[in-house]
Backbone bond lengths (Angstrom), bond angles and torsions (degrees), N, CA, C in turn:
res aa  C-N    CA-C-N  psi(-1)  N-CA   C-N-CA  omega(-1)  CA-C   N-CA-C  phi
1 M - - - 1.451 - - 1.516 108.17 -
2 A 1.304 115.57 127.39 1.459 120.20 -179.36 1.522 110.45 -80.02
3 V 1.301 115.27 141.61 1.466 121.24 178.12 1.517 107.35 -105.48
4 P 1.351 118.06 127.02 1.466 120.39 179.64 1.527 111.37 -56.62
5 V 1.321 115.97 148.85 1.458 121.89 179.50 1.524 109.66 -56.65
6 G 1.320 116.19 135.06 1.446 121.52 178.46 1.523 114.01 89.52
7 R 1.327 117.98 1.14 1.459 121.34 179.46 1.523 109.86 -119.02
8 T 1.307 115.26 156.99 1.460 121.49 178.37 1.514 108.71 -111.92
9 S 1.309 116.66 134.86 1.462 121.01 177.37 1.521 109.59 -71.13
10 V 1.325 117.29 131.08 1.460 121.83 177.21 1.526 109.58 -65.69
11 A 1.323 117.08 -29.73 1.462 121.24 -180.00 1.528 111.46 -58.77
12 N 1.316 117.34 -31.12 1.463 120.60 179.52 1.522 112.03 -74.79
13 Q 1.329 117.58 -13.42 1.454 121.69 -174.73 1.521 112.99 -105.25
14 T 1.312 118.22 1.57 1.457 121.56 -176.62 1.524 110.55 -120.02
15 H 1.332 116.28 155.28 1.447 119.48 177.96 1.535 109.84 -90.53
16 T 1.304 116.73 160.01 1.455 121.95 -179.64 1.522 109.61 -85.53
17 L 1.324 115.68 131.88 1.461 120.57 176.53 1.519 109.38 -81.67
18 K 1.312 115.92 148.89 1.458 122.01 176.62 1.519 108.36 -111.68
19 V 1.313 116.53 161.59 1.458 121.31 177.38 1.522 108.56 -54.38
20 G 1.320 116.46 129.84 1.450 121.16 179.92 1.520 114.28 94.21
21 D 1.352 117.81 -13.98 1.466 120.46 176.88 1.522 110.09 -68.62
22 R 1.299 116.14 147.86 1.452 121.61 176.54 1.527 108.88 -76.24
23 A 1.326 116.28 134.43 1.467 120.63 179.70 1.524 109.86 -66.66
24 P 1.322 117.90 139.59 1.464 119.80 176.87 1.532 110.16 -68.44
25 D 1.310 116.19 152.72 1.463 120.23 179.97 1.524 109.90 -67.26
26 F 1.324 115.97 146.78 1.454 122.00 175.57 1.520 108.70 -151.74
27 E 1.326 115.82 165.52 1.462 122.00 178.00 1.519 108.53 -132.23
28 L 1.338 115.89 135.90 1.461 122.51 179.30 1.521 109.38 -132.16
29 P 1.353 116.96 155.30 1.457 118.16 173.95 1.526 109.75 -66.80
30 G 1.327 117.26 139.76 1.452 121.51 179.39 1.519 112.06 -82.05
31 H 1.323 116.13 175.16 1.457 121.74 -179.80 1.518 112.80 -84.74
32 R 1.319 117.49 -20.99 1.465 120.90 -173.34 1.524 111.52 -116.52
33 G 1.289 116.66 124.23 1.461 121.98 168.82 1.514 117.14 55.73
34 G 1.316 118.75 25.76 1.453 121.02 177.62 1.514 115.28 74.78
35 E 1.342 117.41 7.29 1.467 118.80 178.10 1.519 109.70 -66.04
36 K 1.308 116.51 153.51 1.465 122.29 -179.64 1.521 110.24 -98.36
37 F 1.332 115.92 147.54 1.456 121.45 172.56 1.517 107.02 -108.65
38 R 1.312 117.65 125.21 1.462 122.45 177.09 1.522 107.43 -120.64
39 L 1.314 116.25 128.26 1.464 120.91 -177.54 1.519 111.35 -57.61
40 S 1.314 118.00 -40.46 1.469 120.42 -177.89 1.527 112.02 -62.18
41 D 1.334 118.13 -27.74 1.465 120.99 177.66 1.530 111.85 -71.94
42 A 1.326 117.69 -24.31 1.467 122.09 -177.10 1.533 112.89 -93.78
43 R 1.328 117.80 -15.68 1.468 120.17 -177.40 1.520 111.17 -56.22
44 G 1.335 115.90 127.48 1.450 122.18 177.57 1.519 114.52 78.83
45 K 1.328 118.39 -3.78 1.462 121.38 -177.93 1.523 112.67 -115.10
46 K 1.328 116.88 -34.97 1.458 121.95 -173.40 1.529 109.34 -136.69
47 N 1.333 115.19 155.45 1.454 119.93 168.65 1.524 107.34 -84.30
48 V 1.311 116.76 134.90 1.461 121.79 -179.70 1.514 108.04 -121.98
49 V 1.328 116.29 128.32 1.460 121.78 177.00 1.523 107.15 -115.06
50 L 1.315 116.90 124.65 1.459 122.12 175.93 1.514 107.83 -104.54
51 A 1.308 117.10 123.14 1.465 121.60 179.17 1.521 108.60 -113.36
52 F 1.315 117.28 119.43 1.446 123.00 178.05 1.517 108.01 -109.75
53 Y 1.308 116.57 131.51 1.457 120.03 177.38 1.507 109.10 -139.94
54 A 1.326 114.47 153.04 1.463 120.30 -169.56 1.521 113.80 -73.24
55 L 1.312 117.39 -39.24 1.460 119.95 -173.32 1.516 110.91 -124.99
56 D 1.311 116.41 147.08 1.463 122.21 -176.72 1.522 112.57 -57.07
57 W 1.301 118.32 -34.41 1.467 121.35 -175.83 1.536 112.56 -95.78
58 T 1.322 117.65 7.48 1.455 121.86 179.54 1.526 109.59 -80.98
59 A 1.320 116.23 130.12 1.474 119.63 177.07 1.515 110.41 -70.12
60 T 1.328 116.72 144.84 1.463 120.74 176.65 1.493 110.21 -109.52
């Protein structure tokens, strides 16, 4: 992935996770009413599935 001139790739600033590593905390906008989803709030209470896909129109 090309990084625009004058910007730094976040990938260069983070370490690689290994199988079994705990996911770092993050926050995302929720689906309902602008509420936020924070991973740390779900730990131990809910199952969380993160799906990463390359293209917006790619089925997961």
